[in-house]
VEXVO-650294 format. One record per residue: residue number from 1; x, y negated, z negated of N, C-alpha, C in turn. Coordinates in steps of 0.05 Angstrom, whole numbers, plus 32768, in hexadecimal, padded with zeros to 4 digits. Atoms other than C-alpha are relative to their C-alpha. Example, Ala and Ser with C-alpha at 12.3 -4.5 7.8 and 13.67 -1.06 7.14 Angstrom:
// VEXVO-650294
(1,(8012,8018,8000),(80F6,805A,7F64),(8012,7FE8,8000)) (2,(7FF0,8018,8001),(8111,8015,7F71),(7FF1,7FEA,7FF2)) 
END
This chain:
// VEXVO-650294
(1,(7FED,8011,7FF1),(7EC7,80AE,8027),(801A,7FFC,7FF0)) (2,(7FE6,8003,800D),(7F11,80A7,8018),(8010,7FEC,8010)) (3,(7FF0,8014,7FF3),(7F43,8070,8027),(801D,8006,7FFC)) (4,(7FE3,8000,8002),(7F8D,8072,8036),(8007,7FE2,7FFF)) (5,(7FFD,801D,8005),(7F9E,802E,8018),(801C,7FF6,8008)) (6,(7FE6,800A,7FF7),(7FE6,802C,8033),(800C,8015,8012)) (7,(7FF2,7FEF,7FED),(8001,804C,8072),(800D,7FEE,8015)) (8,(7FF2,800F,7FEA),(802D,8038,80AD),(7FFA,800E,801A)) (9,(800A,7FF1,7FE8),(8006,804E,80EA),(8012,7FFC,8018)) (10,(7FEE,8004,7FE9),(8039,8030,811A),(801A,8010,7FFE)) (11,(7FE8,7FEF,8003),(806E,805F,80FF),(7FFA,801E,8001)) (12,(8007,7FE4,7FFE),(8049,80A0,8107),(8009,800B,801B)) (13,(7FFA,7FF2,7FE7),(805E,80D3,813B),(7FE6,8009,800C)) (14,(801A,7FFB,7FF5),(8020,80D1,8165),(7FFF,8019,8012)) (15,(7FFF,7FE8,7FF0),(8037,810C,818F),(7FF3,8018,7FF1)) (16,(800C,7FEA,8010),(801F,8139,8156),(7FE1,7FFE,8001)) (17,(801D,8004,8000),(7FD8,811D,8161),(7FF6,7FFA,801C)) (18,(800A,8004,7FE4),(7FCF,8121,81AC),(800A,7FE6,800C)) (19,(7FF4,8018,7FF4),(7FF8,80E2,81B8),(7FF0,7FE7,7FFB)) (20,(8010,8018,8004),(7FC5,80B1,819D),(7FF9,7FFC,7FE2)) (21,(8009,8005,801B),(7FB1,808F,815D),(7FE4,800B,7FFB)) (22,(801B,7FF3,8003),(7F6A,80A9,816A),(8002,801C,7FF5)) (23,(7FFC,7FE5,800B),(7F85,80EE,815C),(8006,8000,7FE2)) (24,(7FFA,8003,801C),(7FA1,80D8,8119),(7FE6,7FFB,7FF0)) (25,(8019,8007,800E),(7F5E,80BA,8106),(7FEC,8016,8000)) (26,(8012,7FE9,7FFF),(7F38,80F8,811C),(8007,8014,7FE9)) (27,(7FF8,7FEE,8015),(7F61,8123,80ED),(7FFA,7FF4,7FE4)) (28,(8006,800D,801A),(7F5A,80F0,80B5),(7FE2,8002,7FFA)) (29,(801D,7FFF,8005),(7F0E,80ED,80BE),(7FF7,801C,7FF8)) (30,(8007,7FE4,8007),(7F0B,8139,80BB),(8006,8006,7FE3)) (31,(7FFA,7FFD,801D),(7F29,8132,8075),(7FF3,7FEB,7FEF)) (32,(8010,8013,8010),(7EF9,80FC,805F),(800C,7FE4,7FFF)) (33,(7FF3,801A,8002),(7F28,80C1,806B),(7FF3,7FEE,8015)) (34,(8010,8011,7FEE),(7EFD,808A,8088),(800B,7FE3,8002)) (35,(7FF5,801B,8000),(7F26,804B,8078),(801F,8002,7FFD)) (36,(7FE3,8000,8001),(7F70,803B,8081),(800A,7FE3,7FFF)) (37,(7FF2,801A,7FFF),(7F9E,8000,8073),(801C,8005,800A)) (38,(7FE5,7FFD,7FF3),(7FDA,7FFE,80A2),(8011,7FE8,7FF8)) (39,(7FF0,8015,800D),(8011,7FD6,8080),(8018,7FF9,8010)) (40,(7FE9,8009,7FF1),(8044,7FAC,80A3),(801A,8000,7FF0)) (41,(7FE6,8001,800D),(808E,7FAF,8093),(8013,7FEC,800C)) (42,(7FF0,8015,7FF4),(80AB,7F7B,80C2),(7FEF,7FEF,8013)) (43,(800F,8012,7FEF),(8095,7F42,80EF),(8002,8008,801D)) (44,(7FFD,7FF9,7FE4),(80B1,7F5D,8130),(7FEC,8014,800A)) (45,(8012,7FEB,7FF7),(8084,7F9A,8133),(7FE3,7FFA,7FFA)) (46,(801C,8006,8007),(8045,7F78,8119),(7FEE,7FFE,8018)) (47,(8013,8001,7FE9),(8028,7F66,815D),(7FF9,801B,800C)) (48,(8005,7FE5,7FF5),(8030,7FAE,8175),(7FED,8010,7FED)) (49,(8012,7FF3,8014),(800F,7FC7,8134),(7FE3,7FF6,8004)) (50,(801A,800B,7FFC),(7FD5,7F98,8140),(7FF3,800B,8019)) (51,(800B,7FF5,7FE7),(7FCC,7FB0,8188),(7FF9,801E,7FFD)) (52,(8005,7FE3,8003),(7FD1,7FFA,8174),(7FE6,8005,7FF1)) (53,(8017,7FFB,8012),(7F9A,7FF4,813F),(7FE7,7FF1,8008)) (54,(8016,8011,7FFA),(7F6D,7FC1,8160),(7FE6,800E,8007)) (55,(8019,7FF3,7FFA),(7F3A,7FF3,817B),(7FF1,800D,7FE9)) (56,(800B,7FF0,8016),(7F2C,8010,8136),(7FF8,7FEF,7FE9)) (57,(8009,8012,8016),(7F02,7FE7,8106),(8004,800B,7FE4)) (58,(7FFC,7FF5,801B),(7F0F,8017,80CD),(801C,7FFB,7FF6)) (59,(7FE5,8006,8008),(7F58,8001,80CC),(8004,7FE3,7FFA)) (60,(7FF8,801B,8008),(7F6D,7FC2,80A6),(801E,7FFE,8001)) (61,(7FE4,8005,7FFD),(7FB1,7FA2,80AA),(800B,7FED,7FEA)) (62,(7FF2,8014,8010),(7FE4,7F7C,8080),(8015,7FF4,8011)) (63,(7FE9,800D,7FF2),(801C,7F4E,8094),(8015,7FFA,7FEB)) (64,(7FEA,8005,8013),(8060,7F4A,8072),(801A,800C,8009)) (65,(7FE5,7FF5,7FFA),(80A9,7F5D,8071),(8009,800F,7FE7)) (66,(7FF6,7FEF,8015),(80C1,7F97,8047),(801B,7FF6,7FF5)) (67,(7FE7,800B,800B),(80F9,7F83,8017),(801A,800B,800B)) (68,(7FE8,7FF4,7FF5),(812A,7FB2,8038),(8004,7FF9,801E)) (69,(7FFE,8008,7FE4),(811D,7F96,807E),(800D,7FE5,8002)) (70,(7FF1,801A,8000),(8153,7F61,8083),(800D,7FFA,801A)) (71,(7FF2,8005,7FE6),(8169,7F66,80CC),(7FEF,7FF2,8014)) (72,(8012,800D,7FED),(812C,7F47,80ED),(7FF9,7FE4,7FF8)) (73,(8009,801B,8006),(8105,7F07,80E9),(7FFA,7FFC,7FE3)) (74,(8005,8006,801C),(8105,7EE8,80A4),(7FE3,7FF5,7FFD)) (75,(801B,800A,8005),(80BF,7EDC,8088),(8001,7FE3,7FF6)) (76,(8005,801B,800C),(80A9,7E94,807C),(7FE3,7FFF,7FF8)) (77,(801B,8003,8009),(806B,7E7D,8059),(7FEE,7FFA,8018)) (78,(8010,8008,7FE9),(8053,7E5E,809A),(7FFA,8018,8012)) (79,(8005,7FE8,7FEF),(805C,7E9E,80C3),(7FED,8013,7FF2)) (80,(8011,7FEE,800E),(803C,7EC9,808E),(7FE3,7FF7,7FFE)) (81,(801B,800A,8002),(8000,7E9C,8086),(7FF3,7FFF,801B)) (82,(800B,8001,7FE5),(7FF7,7E94,80D1),(7FF6,801C,8008)) (83,(8009,7FE4,7FF9),(7FF5,7EE0,80DD),(7FEB,800A,7FEC)) (84,(8013,7FF7,8015),(7FD0,7EEA,809B),(7FE4,7FF7,8004)) (85,(801C,8009,7FFA),(7F94,7EC4,80B6),(7FF2,8011,8015)) (86,(800D,7FEE,7FED),(7F87,7EFA,80EA),(7FEA,800F,7FF2)) (87,(8018,7FF6,800D),(7F43,7F18,80DD),(8003,801B,7FF3)) (88,(7FFD,7FE5,800B),(7F5B,7F5F,80D0),(8015,8002,7FEA)) (89,(7FEB,8000,8015),(7F93,7F4B,80A0),(7FF3,7FFB,7FE5)) (90,(800D,8001,801A),(7F7C,7F58,8059),(8013,7FFC,7FE9)) (91,(7FEC,8002,8015),(7FBD,7F52,8033),(801B,7FF6,800B)) (92,(7FE5,8009,7FF9),(8004,7F36,8032),(8013,8015,7FF5)) (93,(7FED,7FEC,8008),(803C,7F69,8030),(8003,8015,8015)) (94,(7FF7,7FFC,801B),(805B,7F96,8028),(8018,7FEF,7FFB)) (95,(7FEB,8011,8009),(8089,7F6B,8001),(800A,800B,7FE5)) (96,(7FF7,7FF7,801A),(80AE,7F71,7FBF),(801F,8001,7FFE)) (97,(7FE4,7FFE,8005),(80F3,7F87,7FA8),(8008,801D,8000)) (98,(7FF5,7FE4,7FFF),(811D,7FC5,7FB5),(801E,7FFE,7FFB)) (99,(7FE4,8001,8008),(815F,7FCA,7F8F),(800D,801C,8000)) (100,(7FF7,7FE4,8001),(8168,8015,7F9A),(801D,8003,800A)) (101,(7FE5,7FFE,7FF4),(81A6,800C,7FC6),(8012,7FE9,7FF6)) (102,(7FEF,8015,800B),(81C1,7FD2,7F9C),(7FF1,7FE5,8000)) (103,(800C,801A,8003),(81B2,7F8A,7F8B),(800F,7FEB,800F)) (104,(7FF0,8013,7FF1),(81E2,7F69,7FBC),(7FEF,7FEB,800E)) (105,(8011,8013,7FF2),(81A8,7F48,7FE1),(7FE8,7FF9,7FEF)) (106,(8017,8005,8011),(817B,7F3D,7FA5),(7FF5,7FE4,8003)) (107,(8008,801B,7FFD),(817A,7EF2,7FAE),(7FEE,7FFC,8019)) (108,(8010,8001,7FE8),(8160,7EF9,7FF5),(7FE5,800D,7FFC)) (109,(8019,7FF1,8005),(812C,7F2D,7FE0),(7FED,7FEF,7FEF)) (110,(8011,800F,8012),(8113,7F01,7FA8),(7FF4,7FE7,800E)) (111,(800A,8017,7FF2),(810D,7EC4,7FD5),(7FEA,8007,8013)) (112,(8015,7FF7,7FED),(80E5,7EEB,8009),(7FE7,8008,7FF1)) (113,(8016,7FF7,8010),(80BA,7F09,7FD3),(7FEF,7FE7,7FF8)) (114,(800E,8018,8008),(80A8,7EC3,7FBA),(7FF1,7FF4,8018)) (115,(800E,800A,7FE8),(8096,7EAE,8001),(7FE6,800F,8005)) (116,(8018,7FEF,7FFC),(8065,7EE8,8008),(7FEB,7FF9,7FEB)) (117,(8014,8007,8014),(8044,7ED6,7FC6),(7FF4,7FE5,8006)) (118,(800A,801B,7FF9),(803E,7E8D,7FDB),(7FEC,8002,8017)) (119,(8012,7FFD,7FE9),(801E,7EA3,801D),(7FE6,800D,7FF7)) (120,(8018,7FF3,800A),(7FEE,7ED2,7FF9),(7FEE,7FED,7FF0)) (121,(8010,8013,800F),(7FD8,7E9B,7FCA),(7FF3,7FEB,8013)) (122,(800C,8013,7FED),(7FCE,7E6A,8004),(7FE8,800C,800E)) (123,(8015,7FF3,7FF1),(7FA3,7E9D,8028),(7FEA,800B,7FEE)) (124,(8013,7FF3,8012),(7F80,7EB9,7FEA),(7FFD,801D,8006)) (125,(8000,7FE4,7FF9),(7F93,7EFF,7FFF),(8014,800F,7FED)) (126,(7FEF,7FF1,8013),(7FB2,7F36,7FD2),(801A,8008,800C)) (127,(7FE5,7FF8,7FF9),(7FF9,7F4E,7FD3),(8003,801E,8000)) (128,(7FF7,7FE4,8001),(8015,7F93,7FE4),(801D,8000,7FF8)) (129,(7FE5,8003,800B),(8053,7F9B,7FB9),(800E,801B,7FFE)) (130,(7FED,7FE9,8002),(808C,7FCC,7FC0),(8015,7FF8,7FEB)) (131,(7FEB,8005,8014),(80BA,7FD1,7F84),(800F,801A,7FFA)) (132,(7FEF,7FE9,8004),(80F4,8000,7F7A),(8019,7FF8,7FF1)) (133,(7FE9,8007,8011),(8128,7FFB,7F42),(8002,7FE2,7FFC)) (134,(8001,801E,8003),(8112,7FB2,7F39),(7FE9,7FF8,7FEF)) (135,(8017,8004,8010),(80DE,7FB5,7F03),(7FFE,7FE4,7FF5)) (136,(8002,8019,800E),(80EE,7F77,7EDB),(7FFF,7FE8,8013)) (137,(8001,8017,7FED),(80FC,7F49,7F16),(7FE5,8000,800F)) (138,(801A,7FFF,7FF2),(80BC,7F61,7F39),(7FEB,7FF3,7FEE)) (139,(8015,800A,8012),(8090,7F52,7EFD),(8005,7FE2,7FFA)) (140,(7FFA,801C,8006),(80B4,7F11,7EED),(7FF8,7FED,8017)) (141,(8006,8011,7FE9),(80AC,7EF5,7F34),(7FE2,7FFF,8005)) (142,(801D,8001,7FFD),(8063,7F0A,7F38),(7FF4,7FEC,7FEC)) (143,(800A,8012,8015),(8057,7EE4,7EF7),(8007,7FE3,8007)) (144,(7FF6,801B,7FFB),(8081,7EA7,7F0A),(7FF1,7FF3,8017)) (145,(800C,800B,7FE7),(8060,7E9F,7F4E),(7FE1,8000,7FFF)) (146,(801D,8000,8002),(8018,7EA7,7F35),(7FF2,8014,8011)) (147,(800C,7FEC,7FEF),(800A,7EE7,7F5A),(7FE6,800A,7FF5)) (148,(801A,7FF7,800C),(7FD2,7EF8,7F29),(7FE8,7FF2,800C)) (149,(8016,800F,7FF4),(7FA9,7EC3,7F4D),(7FF3,8010,8017)) (150,(800B,7FF1,7FEA),(7FA1,7EF2,7F88),(8001,801E,7FFB)) (151,(7FFE,7FE4,8006),(7FB5,7F35,7F6A),(800C,8010,8017)) (152,(7FF5,7FEF,7FEC),(7FC9,7F70,7F94),(8004,801C,7FF6)) (153,(7FFB,7FE4,8007),(7FE5,7FB6,7F8E),(801D,8006,7FFF)) (154,(7FE5,7FF4,8000),(8026,7FD7,7F79),(7FFC,801A,800E)) (155,(8005,7FE8,7FF0),(8027,800B,7FB0),(8016,8015,7FFA)) (156,(7FEE,7FEA,8004),(8048,804F,7FAD),(800D,7FFF,7FE4)) (157,(7FF7,8005,801B),(804E,8049,7F62),(8013,8016,7FF7)) (158,(7FEC,7FEC,8009),(808D,806B,7F46),(800A,7FF9,7FE4)) (159,(7FF6,8009,801A),(8093,8049,7F02),(7FF0,800E,7FE9)) (160,(800D,7FF3,8017),(8076,8058,7EBD),(7FE8,7FEF,7FF7)) (161,(8018,800D,8009),(8039,8043,7E95),(8005,7FE4,7FF7)) (162,(7FFA,801B,8009),(805B,8006,7E77),(7FFF,7FEC,8018)) (163,(8000,8013,7FE9),(8066,7FE7,7EBC),(7FE4,7FFE,800B)) (164,(801B,8001,7FF6),(8020,7FFA,7ED2),(7FEF,7FED,7FEF)) (165,(8010,8010,8013),(8002,7FD9,7E94),(8007,7FE2,8005)) (166,(7FF8,801C,7FFB),(802A,7F99,7EA2),(7FF5,7FF6,801A)) (167,(800B,8008,7FE6),(8013,7F99,7EEA),(7FE2,7FFB,7FFE)) (168,(801D,8004,8004),(7FCB,7FA0,7ED5),(7FFA,7FE4,7FF5)) (169,(8003,801A,800B),(7FD3,7F61,7EAC),(8003,7FEA,8015)) (170,(7FFB,8013,7FEA),(7FE9,7F3E,7EEC),(7FEB,8002,8016)) (171,(8016,7FFD,7FEC),(7FA9,7F52,7F10),(8007,8012,8017)) (172,(7FF7,7FEE,7FEA),(7FC9,7F8B,7F37),(7FF3,801B,7FFC)) (173,(8009,7FE5,7FFF),(7FB0,7FCF,7F4B),(8019,8012,8002)) (174,(7FEA,7FED,7FFE),(7FDC,800E,7F4B),(7FF8,8015,8014)) (175,(8006,7FED,7FEC),(7FDF,803C,7F87),(8014,8017,7FFF)) (176,(7FF0,7FE8,8002),(7FF9,8084,7F85),(8002,800D,801C)) (177,(7FFA,7FF2,7FE7),(801A,80A6,7FC1),(8004,801E,7FFA)) (178,(7FFA,7FE4,8003),(802E,80EE,7FCC),(8014,8006,7FEB)) (179,(7FEC,7FFB,8015),(8065,80E5,7F99),(7FF3,800A,7FE7)) (180,(800D,7FF7,8019),(8032,80EF,7F62),(7FFB,801E,7FFF)) (181,(8004,7FE3,8000),(802A,8137,7F78),(801A,8010,7FFC)) (182,(7FE7,7FF2,8003),(8074,8147,7F70),(8004,800A,7FE4)) (183,(7FFD,7FF2,8019),(8088,8175,7F38),(800E,7FEF,7FEB)) (184,(7FF0,8010,8013),(80B9,8144,7F19),(7FF5,7FE4,7FFB)) (185,(800B,801B,8002),(808A,8108,7F19),(7FEF,7FFC,7FE7)) (186,(8011,8000,8018),(8072,810E,7ED1),(7FF8,7FE4,7FF7)) (187,(8008,801A,800A),(8074,80C4,7EC0),(7FEC,7FF2,8012)) (188,(8014,800A,7FED),(804D,80B2,7EFF),(7FE5,800E,7FFB)) (189,(8019,7FF1,8006),(801A,80E8,7EEF),(7FF3,7FF6,7FE7)) (190,(800B,800B,8019),(8012,80CD,7EA9),(7FF3,7FE5,8005)) (191,(800D,801A,7FF9),(8004,8088,7EC5),(7FE6,8005,800F)) (192,(8018,7FFA,7FF2),(7FD1,80A6,7EF4),(7FE9,8008,7FEE)) (193,(8015,7FF8,8014),(7FAD,80C5,7EB9),(7FF5,7FE9,7FF1)) (194,(8008,8016,8012),(7FAC,8085,7E90),(7FF4,7FE8,800E)) (195,(8008,8019,7FF2),(7F9C,8052,7EC6),(7FE2,7FFC,8000)) (196,(801D,8005,7FFE),(7F58,8031,7EC2),(7FF6,8006,801C)) (197,(800A,7FF8,7FE7),(7F2C,804B,7EF9),(7FFD,7FE9,8014)) (198,(8005,8017,7FEE),(7F1E,8005,7F14),(801A,7FF3,800B)) (199,(7FE7,800A,7FF4),(7F68,7FFB,7F25),(800F,8015,800F)) (200,(7FF3,7FE9,7FF4),(7F77,803D,7F47),(7FFD,8000,801F)) (201,(8000,7FFD,7FE3),(7F8A,8045,7F91),(8011,8019,8007)) (202,(7FEF,7FEA,7FF6),(7FA7,807F,7FBA),(8008,7FF9,801C)) (203,(7FF4,8007,7FE6),(7FD2,807D,7FF8),(8011,8017,800A)) (204,(7FEC,7FED,7FF6),(7FFF,80A6,8025),(801C,7FF3,8003)) (205,(7FE6,800C,7FF7),(8036,8073,8038),(800A,800E,8018)) (206,(7FF8,7FF0,7FE9),(8037,809E,8076),(800D,7FEE,8015)) (207,(7FF8,7FE3,7FFE),(8060,80B4,809B),(8013,800A,7FEB)) (208,(7FED,7FF8,8015),(8088,80B8,805A),(7FF1,800E,7FE9)) (209,(8009,7FF7,801A),(807F,80DD,8018),(7FE8,8012,8001)) (210,(8016,7FED,7FFE),(8052,8116,802C),(7FFB,800E,7FE5)) (211,(8005,7FF4,801A),(802F,8134,7FEF),(8003,801E,8001)) (212,(8003,7FE3,8002),(8032,817C,7FD7),(7FE4,8007,8009)) (213,(7FEE,7FEA,7FF8),(8024,81AC,7FFA),(800F,7FFB,8019)) (214,(7FF2,8006,7FE6),(8043,8188,8036),(801A,7FF0,7FFC)) (215,(7FE8,8010,8007),(807F,8169,8013),(8017,8006,8014)) (216,(7FEA,7FFE,7FED),(80B8,815C,8044),(7FF8,7FFE,801D)) (217,(800A,8003,7FE5),(808C,8158,8081),(7FF8,7FE3,8006)) (218,(800A,801B,7FFA),(8078,8119,80A7),(7FE3,7FFD,7FF6)) (219,(801A,8005,800C),(803D,80FC,8082),(7FEC,7FF3,8013)) (220,(8014,800E,7FF0),(7FFC,80E3,80A0),(7FE7,7FFB,7FEE)) (221,(8015,8009,8011),(7FBC,80C3,8085),(7FED,8016,7FF5)) (222,(8012,7FEB,800A),(7F92,8103,807F),(8009,800B,7FE6)) (223,(7FF5,7FF3,8018),(7FC0,811B,8048),(7FFD,7FEF,7FE7)) (224,(8008,800F,8018),(7FA9,80E3,8019),(7FEC,8010,7FEF)) (225,(8012,7FEF,800E),(7F75,8117,8007),(800E,8010,7FEA)) (226,(7FF0,7FF1,8013),(7FAB,8140,7FE4),(8007,7FEF,7FE8)) (227,(7FF9,8012,8016),(7FBF,8103,7FBB),(7FE7,7FFC,7FEF)) (228,(8018,8004,800F),(7F77,80F5,7FA7),(7FF8,8018,7FF0)) (229,(8007,7FE8,800F),(7F6A,813D,7F94),(8012,8005,7FE8)) (230,(7FED,7FFC,8016),(7FA9,8140,7F6A),(7FFB,7FEC,7FEA)) (231,(8006,8014,8015),(7F99,80FF,7F46),(7FE6,8006,7FF2)) (232,(8019,7FF8,800C),(7F53,8117,7F3A),(8005,8016,7FEA)) (233,(7FFA,7FEB,8013),(7F6F,8155,7F18),(800E,7FF5,7FE7)) (234,(7FF2,800C,8016),(7F9D,812B,7EED),(7FED,7FF2,7FED)) (235,(8013,8010,8010),(7F63,8100,7ED6),(7FE8,800F,7FF6)) (236,(8017,7FF1,8008),(7F32,8138,7ECB),(7FE7,7FF7,800E)) (237,(8017,800A,7FF1),(7F04,811C,7F00),(7FFD,8010,801A)) (238,(8004,7FF3,7FE7),(7EE7,8136,7F40),(800D,7FF1,8017)) (239,(7FF6,800E,7FE9),(7F04,8127,7F84),(7FED,7FEA,8009)) (240,(8014,8013,7FF7),(7EC3,8104,7F96),(8001,7FE6,7FEF)) (241,(7FFE,8018,8012),(7ECA,80D6,7F59),(8018,7FEF,8007)) (242,(7FE8,800F,7FF9),(7F11,80C2,7F6C),(7FFD,7FF3,801B)) (243,(8004,800B,7FE5),(7EFE,80B9,7FB5),(7FEE,7FE7,7FFE)) (244,(8013,8017,8002),(7EC4,808B,7FA2),(800D,7FE8,7FF2)) (245,(7FF5,8017,800F),(7EEA,8061,7F6F),(8017,7FF3,8010)) (246,(7FEA,800C,7FF1),(7F27,8057,7F9C),(7FF5,7FF1,8018)) (247,(800C,800F,7FEB),(7EFB,8042,7FD6),(7FF4,7FE6,7FF6)) (248,(800B,8019,800C),(7ED6,8011,7FA9),(8016,7FEC,7FF9)) (249,(7FEA,8012,8007),(7F18,7FF5,7F90),(800D,7FF4,8018)) (250,(7FF5,800A,7FE6),(7F33,7FEF,7FD7),(7FEE,7FE9,800A)) (251,(8013,8014,7FF6),(7EF4,7FC9,7FEB),(8002,7FE6,7FEF)) (252,(7FFF,8018,8011),(7EF9,7F9A,7FAF),(801A,7FF1,8003)) (253,(7FE6,800D,7FFF),(7F44,7F8C,7FB3),(8004,7FF1,801B)) (254,(7FF9,800B,7FE6),(7F48,7F80,7FFE),(7FE8,7FF1,800D)) (255,(8017,800E,7FF6),(7F03,7F62,8008),(7FF4,800C,8019)) (256,(800A,7FF2,7FE9),(7EEC,7F97,8039),(7FE5,800D,7FFA)) (257,(801A,7FF3,8003),(7EA4,7FAC,8042),(8002,801B,800C)) (258,(7FFC,7FE5,7FF6),(7EAD,7FF7,8047),(7FE7,800C,800C)) (259,(8019,7FF6,7FF4),(7E64,7FFF,805C),(7FFF,7FF9,801D)) (260,(8001,8008,7FE4),(7E72,7FDC,809E),(8010,8014,8011)) (261,(7FF3,7FED,7FEE),(7E88,8004,80DA),(801D,7FF7,8005)) 
END
C-alpha cells in the first residue's frame, strides 16, 4: 500500500480519466496507491471538493487557504474550526508563507498563518505547511504559535537539511514531491537520505510537479510511486520499505486507521 499524502483532486483534468474521479482512483490503485489526502487551497471551492470526494472513503481532506490565495474569502479561526470538525477533515492547511514573488503582502500572510495554527491547536489536528523563500519567518511563527503541540508536515519540501532538522524539533514531518527526482535537486535529495524514517512522507502535489520520467506533464496520484521509488533508491531501501513506512507515518500523523475500508 502507498499513500499520496498531498494532492489536489479538484484540480485534476478528469477528462484524461474517463471524466470521473473514479478513473483517477482506478489508475492510482493499479499502481498501489490506496490512500490519498486531497488538500484545500481556498474556502470557496471547499464545498465542491467535499462533494467530489464524498463517495470515496480512501480519500481524506484538509481545510485551509494557501498563502498565495488572497482574492477570496479570508480565513478566520471560527471558519477554519467549523469546517475542520467535519469527519473527513484530518488537517488544517495548506497554509504557510510564500515570498517567492516578493514580500509585499507578508504581513497578511503571517496573520493568516497564525490563524491556521490557532485553529489547528483548537481542533487538535496537524498542519499542512507550504513554505517558499520564507524559511526563518515560517520556523519563527511555528515556534511562537506553539505549532509543535499539534505538529504537521512541511509539504513539497524544497529546502536543505538544516531546515528539515529544525522542523523535526518542532514535531513536523517532511514530505517529498516529484521535485526530489529532478536532476538539480541535490540538497533535497541529501535531506531525503538523512531524514529519520519515522518522519518521512511522499506526495504528488498533483496536478503539479510531475516526477521524472513524466516531468512537465499534468501530474496525478498514481505517479507518487515514482517519488517513492526514487526516495527508496536514495536511502538504499526497497520500494516496499518506503511504501510501508510512509503509510505508517501518514496514519500516525493524521490519525487515520489505514486498515479500515
